[in-house]
GUGUNU-888371 format. One record per residue (C-alpha): x, y, z. Coordinates in steps of 0.001 Angstrom, whole numbers, padded with zeros to 6 digits, always signed. Layout:
REM GUGUNU-888371
XYZ;...
***
This chain:
REM GUGUNU-888371
-046400-058021+007997;-045919-054320+007443;-044545-052957+004182;-041091-051329+004383;-040817-047598+003752;-039512-046752+000258;-035931-045479+000328;-036165-043638-003003;-032846-044914-004192;-034322-046234-007372;-036351-043152-008274;-033471-041348-009936;-032594-037629-009629;-035525-035462-008624;-036151-031926-009925;-034405-029129-008037;-035496-025463-007956;-033118-022753-009391;-030380-021569-007040;-031405-018851-004606;-029852-015398-005238;-028771-013348-002223;-026451-010350-002102;-025375-008504+001012;-024672-004741+000776;-021252-003367-000179;-020085-006124-002497;-017777-005318-005378;-019529-007934-007484;-023139-009123-007293;-024413-012672-007753;-027186-012867-010346;-027026-016459-011699;-029961-018799-011096;-027713-021761-011631;-024624-023233-013256;-024145-026027-015797;-024137-028704-013119;-027240-027341-011435;-029173-026990-014681;-028218-030501-015811;-029179-031930-012453;-032547-030177-012591;-033304-031480-016073;-032247-035020-015208;-034516-034907-012180;-037394-033762-014336;-037123-036927-016507;-038647-039086-013773;-041641-036796-013386;-042375-036431-017104;-044855-039085-018247;-043547-039171-021805;-039985-039850-020661;-040826-041903-017579;-039612-045017-019274;-036178-043590-019984;-033948-045253-017431;-030507-044428-018728;-028493-041526-017370;-025378-042079-019387;-023775-039061-021025;-023439-040965-024283;-027192-041231-024654;-028604-038810-027211;-031334-037587-024832;-028898-036987-021997;-026477-035315-024416;-029270-032984-025539;-030048-032072-021933;-026340-031524-021314;-026202-029148-024280;-029125-027147-022969;-027487-027018-019557;-024458-025463-021257;-026729-022940-022979;-028357-022031-019674;-024956-021732-018051;-023795-019328-020763;-027008-017302-020680;-026955-016892-016912;-023255-016021-017005;-023855-013150-019403;-027013-012202-017566;-024935-011863-014412;-022310-009866-016276;-024994-007561-017668;-026426-007132-014188;-023003-006233-012808;-022454-003751-015622;-025683-002021-014610;-024240-000708-011334;-021424+001778-010912;-019713-000130-008122;-019687-003499-009886;-019192-002499-013540;-015939-003697-015056;-016241-002181-018532;-015325+001455-019127;-018198+001771-021586;-020638+000683-018878;-019316+003232-016427;-019474+005889-019117;-023077+005095-019982;-024062+005069-016310;-022287+008395-015794;-024210+009931-018689;-027418+009372-016743;-026292+012049-014278;-024782+014341-016905;-021174+013244-016425;-018791+012517-019277;-015684+010476-018741;-012714+012790-018645;-010823+012491-021939;-007432+013224-020419;-005191+016261-020645;-002273+017216-022827;+001009+017947-021110;+002014+021580-020948;+005536+022947-021154;+007360+026249-021410;+009536+026407-024503;+012653+028549-024375;+013811+029790-027783;+017296+030932-028754;+017817+033436-031565;+020868+033884-033734;+022869+036904-032632;+022743+039521-035393;+025839+041480-036433;+026502+044726-034627;+024532+047655-035985;+025985+051151-036523;+025748+053580-033640;+022414+055382-033518;+022829+058853-035063;+020386+060413-032619;+022584+059710-029596;+025505+061974-028908;+027142+059717-026289;+029967+062180-026081;+031302+061291-022649;+034977+060502-022562;+034332+057355-020567;+032191+055872-023331;+033673+054244-026417;+030982+053693-029042;+031125+050518-031142;+032958+050824-034423;+030376+050788-037218;+030826+048416-040130;+032679+049717-043141;+029636+049534-045390;+027002+052195-044918;+024125+049834-045705;+022128+048237-042868;+023551+044975-041530;+022261+041796-043077;+021601+038411-041530;+019352+037327-038687;+016991+039963-037302;+017451+041121-033715;+013787+040333-032968;+011244+038050-034588;+007602+037285-033984;+006882+033681-033071;+003273+032886-033887;+000897+030457-032224;+001340+026894-033438;+005129+026873-033678;+006095+023205-033404;+008897+021521-031498;+009460+017840-030885;+011031+015667-028227;+014044+013495-028772;+012407+010141-028006;+013797+007494-025728;+014703+004157-027335;+011552+002397-028463;+009338+005458-027915;+007728+007847-030354;+008527+011576-030467;+005934+013930-028996;+005079+017180-030744;+004450+020367-028786;+002899+023544-030172;+003034+027053-028773;-000365+028341-027682;+000448+032061-027529;+002440+034372-029810;+005563+036069-028481;+008162+038515-029718;+011638+037066-029289;+014811+039139-029185;+018427+038086-029486;+019469+040067-026397;+016967+038076-024357;+018725+034754-025003;+020640+034810-021734;+020128+037933-019637;+022374+038038-016606;+021603+039696-013276;+023371+042840-012178;+026655+041763-010619;+028125+045074-009381;+027095+048368-007850;+029051+051561-007169;+030669+051691-003757;+029018+053904-001173;+030875+057218-000783;+030722+057485+002988;+033268+057992+005725;+032573+054552+007154;+032970+052933+003768;+036325+054649+003223;+037788+052182+005705;+036248+049208+003954;+037906+046719+001716;+038077+047688-001932;+037866+045906-005254;+040301+047072-007942;+039700+046835-011656;+041869+044288-013425;+044247+041692-012072;+046579+044016-010187;+049973+042506-009452;+051708+045580-008056;+049875+045596-004714;+051443+043411-002060;+050618+042498+001504;+051839+045231+003813;+051562+048015+001246;+049853+051240+002202;+046834+052415+000215;+045111+055743+000545;+041339+055351+000172;+039260+058481-000319;+035491+058571-000462;+032909+061260+000083;+035431+063751+001437;+036863+061284+003945;+040239+059572+003824;+041766+056444+005255;+045296+055085+005074;+044976+051324+005000;+047524+048578+005354;+046963+045699+002912;+046246+042432+004715;+045568+040229+001691;+045270+040456-002083;+042824+038231-003951;+042806+038289-007759;+039481+037111-009217;+039924+035859-012785;+036178+035316-013299;+035428+039011-012815;+038858+040360-013827;+039122+042253-010556;+041339+042193-007486;+039887+042207-003991;+042140+043988-001522;+041412+043292+002104;+042615+045561+004866;+043368+044835+008478;+039956+046262+009389;+038384+043296+007501;+035220+045260+006850;+033303+044617+003637;+032890+047442+001202;+029284+048564+001065;+027349+049302-002106;+025696+052630-002655;+021963+052816-002102;+019727+052742-005134;+018577+056175-006235;+015186+057189-004927;+014613+060341-006969;+011843+059713-009502;+012704+060137-013135;+010871+062928-014938;+011080+063567-018678;+010205+066897-020232;+008452+067034-023578;+010650+068204-026418;+013805+066560-025045;+016320+065179-027498;+017323+061535-027542;+020944+061911-026434;+023184+061344-023458;+022058+064623-021908;+018554+063221-021604;+019898+059977-020118;+021867+061815-017436;+018994+064193-016704;+016192+061633-016513;+017527+058069-016266;+020970+057690-014714;+020679+058343-011005;+016882+058275-011133;+014208+055683-010488;+011206+054958-012703;+008873+052811-010555;+007005+051899-013729;+009354+051360-016632;+006367+051522-018955;+005995+055241-018265;+009415+055915-019771;+008567+053676-022742;+005272+055534-023212;+007080+058881-023103;+009639+057714-025663;+006875+056435-027917;+005032+059740-027685;+008269+061515-028640;+008603+059294-031683;+011835+057763-030404;+013052+054288-031162;+012827+052204-027993;+015818+050185-029126;+017915+053338-029577;+016908+054617-026146;+017784+051257-024626;+021167+051228-026374;+021871+054766-025196;+021139+053893-021583;+023243+050741-021700;+026127+052602-023356;+026521+054753-020259;+026829+051866-017830;+029906+052429-015688;+030214+056050-016756;+030178+059058-014470;+028035+062099-014856;+029721+065179-016354;+031832+066904-013694;+031718+063948-011303;+034329+061386-010368;+034342+057893-008959;+032870+057767-005477;+035909+055856-004198;+039538+056521-005170;+042503+054342-004240;+046139+055420-004358;+049203+053210-004008;+051505+055024-001575;+054687+053511-002920;+057047+056185-001471;+057567+055779+002245;+059880+058632+003356;+060852+060548+006490;+061606+064208+007168;+065123+065504+006676;+066703+065525+010109;+064768+062608+011542;+068036+060752+012025;+070076+063732+013368;+072370+062966+016281;+071202+063927+019747;+072708+067337+020728;+073569+066066+024162;+075885+063467+022659;+078036+066041+020816;+081373+066980+022506;+081363+070412+024186;+084092+071861+022029;+082083+070980+018945;+078929+072420+020478;+080805+075707+021171;+082369+075795+017728;+079110+075291+015921;+076563+076861+018272;+076014+079789+016006;+075512+077640+012916;+073364+075184+014766;+071255+077970+016141;+070301+078852+012602;+069536+075286+011553;+066013+074729+010356;+064283+071732+008906;+063421+073284+005592;+066060+074958+003449;+063477+077201+001795;+061994+078380+005078;+065071+078943+007229;+064382+081309+010113;+066917+083914+011206;+068058+084274+014739;+069584+081980+017310;+068207+079614+019893;+068666+080270+023568;+070237+077340+025198;+070658+073985+023498;+068428+073028+020534;+065968+070203+021341;+065622+068461+017993;+063654+065621+019600;+060691+067919+020225;+060700+069669+016865;+057379+069622+014918;+056162+071113+011664;+054875+074040+013678;+058476+074948+014519;+059848+074816+011009;+057027+075460+008523;+056260+078824+006991;+052471+079050+006698;+052701+081066+003512;+054762+078411+001786;+054029+074930+003218;+056883+072637+002244;+058722+069668+003616;+062155+068257+002904;+062288+064497+002569;+065194+062448+003776;+066294+061367+000283;+065627+061813-003404;+062249+060385-004491;+060351+060447-007813;+057662+062886-006722;+055706+064833-009322;+053142+067589-009162;+049638+066332-008418;+050682+063287-006402;+048812+062506-003226;+050926+062948-000066;+050097+061750+003434;+051701+062822+006697;+051242+060334+009492;+052516+060464+013035;+050981+057965+015380;+047234+058535+015231;+047579+061874+013421;+046861+061667+009707;+046634+064405+007115;+046774+064319+003337;+046961+066771+000478;+048509+066949-002959;+051907+068040-004234;+051871+071455-005910;+055622+071456-006680;+058705+069295-006197;+062393+069867-006665;+065740+068313-005826;+068336+070201-003736;+071329+069695-001461;+070668+070522+002158;+073003+071192+005077;+071680+070984+008596;+071601+069016+011804;+075368+068559+011465;+074854+066672+008187;+074463+067252+004476;+072280+065377+001950;+070764+065580-001494;+066995+065344-001162;+063579+066094-002605;+061736+069114-001323;+057975+069142-001961;+055603+072058-001756;+052189+071111-000391;+048929+072400-001745;+047606+073076+001775;+048997+073560+005229;+048172+070981+007889;+045556+072374+010282;+047519+071135+013316;+051221+071046+012359;+052338+070448+015957;+050937+066888+015677;+053732+065915+013288;+057188+065529+014862;+060573+065691+013222;+061732+062254+014182;+058470+060243+013961;+056552+061708+011025;+056088+059349+008087;+055642+060892+004639;+053813+058696+002111;+053620+059779-001489;+051480+058300-004264;+053189+056274-006931;+050023+055280-008831;+046246+055680-008753;+044582+052301-008875;+041367+052057-010895;+038522+050859-008707;+035820+048390-009607;+032257+048441-008409;+031251+046419-005393;+030573+042819-006384;+027024+041723-005566;+027467+038185-004322;+024238+037562-002450;+021988+034737-003607;+019057+035323-005914;+015849+034451-004125;+012340+035733-003754;+010291+037898-006038;+012576+040519-007608;+015825+040764-009539;+017800+043614-011080;+019078+042814-014559;+022480+043733-015983;+021151+046675-017980;+018086+048381-019395;+015601+046078-021115;+012839+048430-022149;+011024+045989-024430;+010192+043524-021678;+006477+043440-020881;+004390+042698-017814;+002934+039183-018031;+005809+037894-020148;+007144+034442-019296;+010808+034115-018338;+012954+031115-017484;+015619+031486-014795;+018434+028930-014705;+021292+028684-012233;+023117+026636-009640;+021059+026131-006512;+022721+027595-003427;+020530+025446-001179;+021357+022281-003163;+025069+022362-003792;+026022+021564-007353;+022474+021160-008646;+021533+023263-011656;+017831+024031-011774;+015372+026176-013680;+012170+027985-012847;+009604+029472-015179;+007693+032467-013910;+006074+035601-015295;+006894+039292-015007;+004586+041016-012527;+006098+044516-012780;+009041+046371-014297;+010951+049358-012948;+014034+051199-014146;+016506+052162-011409;+019682+054034-012324;+019387+052697-015875;+018961+049068-014805;+015701+047161-015265;+014327+045610-012092;+011913+042699-012545;+009308+041486-010069;+008207+037867-010509;+004839+036210-010031;+005012+033631-008640;+008148+034225-006634;+011189+032018-007033;+011093+028915-004863;+014846+028235-004815;+018042+030077-003909;+020532+030530-006735;+024205+031479-006940;+024105+034900-008611;+027114+034432-010859;+025566+031309-012430;+022126+032729-013173;+020811+033490-016642;+017332+034616-017590;+015753+033671-020905;+012881+035952-021853;+012133+034203-025160;+009695+031808-023517;+006336+030707-024884;+003722+028387-023351;+003135+025175-025282;+001060+022030-025019;+001360+018523-026373;-000469+017919-029630;-000117+018439-033350;-002573+020511-035394;-004309+019017-038396;-007115+020148-040672;-009320+017652-042481;-012635+017265-044318;-014988+015293-042103;-017515+014652-044833;-020656+015905-046492;-023645+017227-044625;-027075+015716-045284;-030013+017697-043990;-032282+014653-044341;-030417+012673-041664;-030821+012993-037912;-027864+012994-035515;-025310+012772-038298;-021879+011829-036967;-018359+011798-038388;-015172+010210-037005;-011932+012134-036621;-009179+010567-038682;-006384+011329-036192;-006489+009997-032653;-006598+010924-029838;-008190+014389-029770;-006171+016826-027671;-007753+018357-024591;-005970+021098-022662;-006393+022573-019187;-009129+025185-018917;-011075+027022-016233;-014125+024794-016651;-015879+022462-014176;-014339+019501-015983;-010922+021159-015949;-010424+020748-019693;-011515+021928-023112;-011008+020396-026533;-008911+021851-029329;-011525+020942-031928;-013059+023547-034233;-015789+022449-036660;-017055+024543-039575;-020058+023813-041746;-020024+025672-045046;-017277+027858-043560;-019337+028807-040486;-017935+027898-037092;-020287+025796-034964;-020174+025602-031168;-019240+022522-029180;-021584+021596-026294;-021390+018828-023728;-024886+017576-024586;-027254+018201-027452;-030099+018037-024954;-031464+021497-024298;-030382+022900-027660;-032939+024440-029992;-033676+023403-033588;-031725+026354-034936;-028699+026116-032652;-025542+025443-034642;-023987+023090-032128;-022312+019712-032051;-021077+017333-029376;-018043+015086-029182;-018533+011408-028395;-016115+008592-027684;-017098+005442-029534;-016744+001863-028385;-014219+001427-031177;-011951+004003-029506;-012567+006664-032107;-013744+010212-031483;-016936+011270-033251;-018480+014633-034018;-022272+014407-033750;-024819+016974-034901;-028460+017421-033917;-031693+016179-035398;-033327+019506-036097;-035115+019452-032734;-032234+019255-030262;-029636+021078-032288;-029598+021985-035949;-028816+019561-038746;-025816+020469-040918;-026744+021738-044345;-026411+019452-047325;-023288+019844-049382;-020281+018033-050769;-017398+017889-048291;-018773+020949-046551;-017879+019884-042985;-014316+020721-041978;-012494+020160-038690;-009328+021668-037308;-007957+020061-034175;-004871+018773-032455;-004123+015157-031693;-001937+013787-028930;-002716+013559-025240;-001783+012095-021887;+001435+010562-020614;+002843+010329-024145;+003607+014036-023770;+005686+013719-020613;+009136+015089-021401;+012163+015569-019214;+013789+018965-018907;+015746+019612-022094;+014143+016733-024022;+012182+019036-026346;+014956+020188-028634;+013932+019567-032249;+012437+022499-034139;+009835+021503-036724;+009193+025152-037600;+012209+027413-038059;+011529+031060-038879;+014502+033152-040023;+016740+033916-037061;+015452+031127-034815;+018371+028990-033718;+017275+026460-031080;+014588+025468-028615;+014483+023618-025320;+012217+023102-022354;+013912+024313-019148;+011405+022369-017047;+009872+018959-017484;+006414+018994-019033;+003573+018669-016559;-000178+018259-016291;-000396+015189-018537;-003393+013033-017737;-004459+009857-019507;-008159+009277-020239;-010148+008515-017127;-010097+004929-015955;-012848+002960-014243;-011257+003343-010817;-011071+007114-011310;-014563+007475-012767;-016341+005580-009976;-015712+008239-007308;-015618+011219-009688;-018996+010733-011332;-021098+010859-008129;-019061+013813-006839;-020131+015893-009841;-023734+015543-008708;-022957+016771-005205;-021538+020046-006522;-023624+020553-009713;-020701+022663-010977;-020994+025216-008182;-019263+025851-004874;-021241+026830-001796;-019862+024883+001159;-016436+023728+002264;-017303+020212+001132;-018096+021560-002327;-014582+022978-002580;-012952+019576-002166;-015493+017759-004357;-015229+020304-007157;-011434+019997-007232;-011553+016196-007061;-013795+016041-010147;-011424+018180-012226;-009339+016488-014898;-005882+015473-013752;-006673+015612-010022;-006329+012309-008170;-006891+013511-004609;-008394+016637-003074;-009333+017650+000444;-010545+021015+001783;-010209+022529+005235;-010512+025902+006937;-007094+027512+007417;-006037+030846+008910;-003941+032649+006285;-002703+035384+008611;-005648+037715+008154;-008723+035508+007748;-009924+031950+007448;-009908+030601+003898;-011096+027375+002298;-007782+025719+001477;-007981+022747-000849;-004970+020455-001035;-004662+018605-004333;-002467+015950-005879;-002171+015009-009529;-002545+011564-010991;+000122+009200-009720;+001245+011662-007058;+002256+014449-009426;+002466+017886-007859;+000096+020605-009052;+002696+023346-009227;+001897+027001-008702;+001991+028889-011988;+001330+025912-014269;-001650+025835-016617;-003305+023106-014559;-002989+025056-011311;-004158+028336-012823;-007107+026760-014623;-008316+024834-011574;-008110+027837-009269;-009930+030040-011775;-012618+027394-012283;-013155+027230-008520;-013470+030995-008321;-015938+031004-011228;-018039+028315-009544;-018346+030301-006303;-020409+033355-005551;-017467+035466-004382;-018256+035168-000680;-016144+032087-000023;-012401+032848+000083;-010521+030111-001764;-006915+029046-002050;-005228+026101-003739;-002174+024222-002482;-000262+021283-003847;+000285+018508-001350;+003586+017925+000426;+005046+014474-000136;+006578+012905+002965;+007928+009361+003033;+008863+006899+005737;+011065+003823+005844;+010601+000399+007338;+013218-002089+008438;+012021-005535+009434;+013235-009085+009723;+010823-011738+008401;+010699-015392+009460;+008969-017295+006620;+007147-020601+006675;+009836-023231+006024;+007456-025078+003686;+007342-022113+001306;+009937-020508-000894;+011474-017724+001260;+012033-015409-001687;+008364-015600-002667;+007254-014745+000864;+009628-011780+001019;+008390-010506-002364;+004785-010832-001177;+005564-008822+001965;+007154-006030-000025;+004240-006002-002450;+001752-005795+000430;+003636-002879+001995;+003805-001017-001313;+000056-001472-001858;-001003-000582+001679;+001166+002521+002020;+001360+003770-001554;-000098+006961-003005;-003455+005448-003936;-004109+003991-000476;-003330+007001+001722;-005144+010253+002463;-003898+013770+003192;-002928+014195+006825;-003339+010462+007542;-000805+009169+010083;+000919+005815+009890;+001134+003611+012964;+003612+000860+013665;+000711-001502+014314;-000509-000956+010735;+002880-001841+009338;+003203-004943+011487;-000346-006081+010675;+000219-005620+006940;+003325-007808+006980;+001945-010372+009414;-001182-010949+007304;+000848-012016+004302;+000521-015800+003872;+003726-017519+004799;+004919-015037+007432;+005464-016954+010650;+007035-014140+012657;+008587-010731+012162;+010581-008142+014044;+010104-004432+013284;+013678-003132+013462;+013110+000480+012430;+010198+002734+011500;+010816+006437+010926;+010656+009328+008484;+013004+009108+005501;+016303+010751+006293;+015666+010828+010039;+018242+009388+012377;+017463+005823+013353;+015819+005806+016752;+014271+002369+016710;+010617+001654+015984;+008235+004471+016879;+004591+004042+017732;+003353+006316+014963;+004290+008965+012423;+001885+011911+012053;+001246+013745+008773;+000637+017490+009004;-002578+019177+007980;-002442+022391+005916;-000523+025073+007787;+000505+028714+007469;+004208+028926+006679;+006641+031809+006412;+005868+032267+002712;+002155+031504+002761;-000097+028496+003099;+001402+025019+002841;-000688+022063+001698;-001358+018952+003743;+001204+016183+003889;+000736+012769+002302;+002753+010171+004169;+003713+007184+002026;+006281+004418+002107;+009538+005180+000344;+009741+002383-002226;+013475+002601-002716;+014183+001290+000791;+011999-001835+000748;+015281-003742+000591;+015528-003141+004345;+012829-005765+004811;+014924-008957+004918;+014640-012619+005781;+015769-013944+009113;+019131-015612+008886;
***
């Protein structure tokens, strides 16, 4: 009888080998554990049956001391392998989950985690307006049209706030915090000179009317709110030797400008005079008076205003006095000149005496015979009666001034008595014939003629009409001036846009490179008030008015009458300065380090490969030492230090060991640090939120930020460091190829996305890099971040690769869909999951520049959400576009050449505000 095969059921648990470790490529986490608690316990229990000493142990109960001991060791092995796996994951850039691990790995390739960036802002300061000063004694200003200000009664200089003050670097201003938030302190980073007259400069609003024949028929603007001019009135407009008799079609008082716009039937707009083109030239030895202003400034153009300032300085003149003298003559006319356009109200509308005489043919014959002799001697003008008799019957209907006017004494008799005085303008009009002159004399008399008698006004004209036969007895209209209406300059009502602007006067103290803030109502966005901060590229002085050229140009269109320019603007960054004693140097210690007491250390934008630089200054025994990225490579005598971020979150200053960098000398409290603290998103401030002055020099009244702060960047996160660290190796802080351009920009602090491409800029192909800030923030032209990054790129190149930098263009799309959820699930949870999936798949972080979006992507994203049974895509289009039903795809544009230069690539993302259009099926 054969023996049965053993089944092994009574042999207990056999020993098992450790778990096999396999990892395929591309995982975000690697497996590195040889086993878990259960596996280790099972292995040890299986080993009991093969160990001779313990072979007799038959129990496997957990309450046995031996089994409990094995269980404890299984727990130990489980814990050890868990941490071993975590350590293994932290050893690779892709799988590390601790920021310290990523930082230590990055150090191996010479990359430091970006510390973040402080927000930058432009601070606009307002000065107290000082009391009026006495008129400058060096200026004659003797023109009758100028009324100098009345000086104060006291002869001493005015007291109070100064008209200009120097604002030094480090002037502090603070935000008004939101509820639950802390205020952020900003400090100016450049000194400026602020002046009270720069608080709110306005643009030039008027210009003299052009004195041309064509413009004489244009509409006119009268000074003041004129109530005496009515529709239908006749106005005589003279300009440049030409004349026009206009009939008033409408009258429009303008209270805002205290003028009255009179429109004529011609409906033409009055044109402004052209700016003077004659260059201004100043002769040495000239006196600072109104004669100099008329000879060299008014009516002349200085293409470079600085040349006039330099001349005045060389003459020893006060620039302020010269500026005041120029501005005092605004609206004045040069000696011997008159306004280019004159307007006269022709309030007297008369006819010639005899215009209403009876027709001779209607007079009875016996009366004709009785009075033929007298009638034959009738003339139109009593003072110019001609002797003799007429042959036949007199034809009064055909009489003209040529028949009745004595050339040596031109005069006309009006049909009634009118208040005419010497010097009045008089116009004769008959059909299309028009002639005007002035009254040299006027008198009242009684006149007999044309079988009638009347008391009338007879006026003697200064000149004789060149063609008197054009003016007939019965149809000639005589208009006489009753008042001269003061004219106003032509109102400049075009929008302010582009790169230049003429100010409302001379501002000789403005300087090229100075920051200015322009605020006004946007013409292209009705009702929106906006601001722009730009710098002065050039200054010219035209006809006594300063003309400013901006760099960069204005991006918006502004209503001129609402615009003000503040030239008391200083750049500022987030952070507060502090000075502290770090400690005592000890020359016997290697790599001595000291923590900064205030956190976090402020870093600001700079033209460096990292895109930032610290605000830290360290002195040892009063000597300034130099900060370096790494002590490696430094010599034993190099007075350098490096800044490290500790695991405890503190910032440390570390010195060398005497081999790689010098050791600080021994001394008591001989190491001092000056730095600023504050960084990142804590410095984000809305426009106008920075309004609290912490430093208030005499005369400084208020502060604000016309634009929201920008460029803030929190310390680099793991997700940002993973792609940035390897990119730094591909460029090695230099730019050679097109790929280097994009990689260099992507590794700069505060840049979340960057892509480079060849673009034709109108004259050549350039390497255009499109960038986006963290969280989708725009990298705006003219900001510190933009300027620093572009300069760093230029510095990293060899000058042969043309570079340009563009901020991306944000474009959004909307989705409308109807979702049918799984009836076993909560519908609201399914809908929320769909919206979350859409936001993640089509948000800023998930999309690339120029990447299109297809309807299939949208459908797939929603359909793959657990719980979605079916869906209908109702609409899919660009935001703001008319609904046209679902489209197949929405393209995003690559960088292009626009009308005003290169335009960055588009980034097409889902508009989050309209996710409510994704609804559940009813």
